[in-house]
N, C-alpha and C positions, 0 to 999 in steps of 0.2 A: 507367305503375306499376312494370313490370318494371326499368326503367332506374333508378328512384330506389331498389328495393330492391337491386339491383346496387351501386349507388352508395353506399348506406349502409353494405352488407357491407364493401366496400372500405375505406371510411374506418374503420369498426370495426376491421378487421384490422390497418391502419396504425397506430391509436391502440394497440392492445394490444402491437403489436410494438415500436412506441416507447418504452412504458412498461417493457416487460419489458426491454429493452436498457438502458434508464437505471437498472433496478434492479439490474442485475448487478454493479456495482462495491459495492454496499450488503452483498453475499454475500462479499465480499473484504476486510471490515475486519480489520485484524489483530488486534483484540481478540477476535473471533470465530474466526478462522482459526488463530491463533497465539498463544493465550492463555498458553502456556508460556513465551514470550519477550517478549510486549508486555502492560505493565502501564499502567494509567490512573492518573496522579497528580493530574490536575487537568482540570477541563473547566468552561467557561462558555460564555456566547453567542458569544464571539470567538475562543476558542482550545481547543484539546485537547492536553494535555501526555501524552506516553507515555513510560514508561522502558522501554528495551529490552536485554535480555541474551541474547547467542548464544552459547551455548558451543561450544568447538572441535569441529568435525565435524558442527554442526547444520545442516540446511537447511530454512528456513523455507518454508511453502507459498506459492503465488503469494498475493500482497495489495496492497492499494492504499493510497496515502497521497494527502492532498491538497496544496495548497502549505504548505511547511513549513521552519522552520529546524531543522537538524540539529546537534547538538553532541556531539561523539566524545569519550567520558571514558576510554577505552583505546586502545593498539594494538593492531591485528589486520588481518589480511588476509580480504579478502572476495571472493567470487565472485557478480556481481550479474547476474542475467538480465531484463531488461525483457521484457514480455508482446511477443511477435513478434520479439524482437533475439536477439543472440547474447551468451554469457557474457562479461563483461569482469572481469578481476581487478584489484584495487586495495589497497594499504595504507592504512587509515585510522589516521590519528596522533591521539593524545590532544591536546585543546585545539584541534583543527580545527572550526571553526563554517562551516556552509554553506547556502545558499539551495537548495531543492529545488522544482522544479516537479511538478505532478499526476504520479504514477507509478504503475504496475502493475507489481510485480517479484516475484522471488524472490530470496533472499538466502542464501548459504551462507559459514559460517566455514571457510575452508580452511587457516586458521593453527593455531596452538598456545595462543593466549591467548583469554580470554573477550572479546567485543565488548560494550562498554557505552556506550549511546547515549540521548541526549535528545531526543526529536522535538516541537517545537512546531508544530502543525499550526493554521493558520487556517481559519476558518470562513467 
């Protein structure tokens, strides 16, 4: 009986830890943690479309995106730090369209122009 209780306790603890770790990214939804820069344009069961405006000097808090297509509508300089990684500076050019795998990152606009982006996230 004691072994059964210990086994049930361990399994319960593992399930709780697993569910807790799976829930963390939900807390990093950009609409929740960066509502001043991310706006929802459209959402259905297939996609979520976000419009993003990042003013010069703004650093967005750590947030996550799923698989997505990113469309840059303005030229701007960024410093992007992926969770656990080193900062990477990049020039984003208007008209650039790129694919992005899921990411948890922090974005800083290090230039003098506002960053304007459309992000089409797949569900």
